[in-house]
C-alpha positions in Angstrom: 7.3 8.6 -9.6 4.5 6.6 -7.9 1.4 4.6 -9.1 -1.6 6.0 -7.4 -4.8 4.3 -7.2 -8.2 6.3 -6.4 -11.4 4.9 -5.3 -14.3 6.2 -7.5 -18.0 5.2 -7.6 -17.5 3.3 -10.8 -14.5 1.4 -9.7 -10.8 2.3 -9.4 -8.7 4.8 -11.4 -4.9 4.3 -11.5 -2.4 7.0 -12.8 1.3 7.7 -12.5 2.1 10.9 -10.8 4.5 12.5 -8.3 2.5 13.6 -5.3 1.9 12.7 -1.7 -0.2 9.7 -1.2 -2.6 9.0 1.7 -0.6 6.0 2.7 2.7 4.6 1.5 4.7 1.5 2.4 8.5 2.1 2.3 11.3 -0.6 2.6 13.2 -3.2 0.6 11.0 -4.6 -2.3 11.2 -8.1 -0.8 9.9 -6.9 2.6 7.1 -4.9 0.9 5.9 -8.0 -0.9 6.0 -9.9 2.3 3.6 -7.3 3.7 1.4 -7.6 0.6 1.4 -11.3 0.9 0.7 -11.1 4.8 3.8 -12.9 5.7 5.2 -9.8 7.3 3.2 -7.5 9.5 3.0 -3.9 8.3 4.1 -2.7 11.6 7.5 -4.6 11.3 10.5 -2.8 11.8 11.7 -3.9 8.3 9.2 -1.6 6.5 7.9 1.9 7.3 4.2 3.0 6.9 3.9 6.7 5.9 0.5 8.1 6.4 -2.9 6.5 7.3 -2.0 3.1 8.7 -5.6 2.1 9.1 -6.2 2.7 5.4 -3.2 0.3 4.7 -4.7 -2.3 6.9 -8.2 -2.0 5.3 -6.6 -2.2 1.8 -4.6 -5.3 2.8 -7.8 -7.0 4.1 -9.6 -6.5 0.9 -6.8 -6.9 -1.7 -5.8 -10.2 -3.1 -2.4 -11.1 -4.6 -1.5 -14.2 -6.5 
């Protein structure tokens, strides 16, 4: 089960579903969180980007954590 986030004109919608996403980041939770915190590059061999890597880069540029 995954949490999927969809862009909409009026904001974002989030839902839980089991389906293929446009992009996914796979790896140990600690390493995934390090990518989200920009302390580990998304192209590190410790994580795997599945799908549209450019979309992940765009999302990381615009998202804020913490």
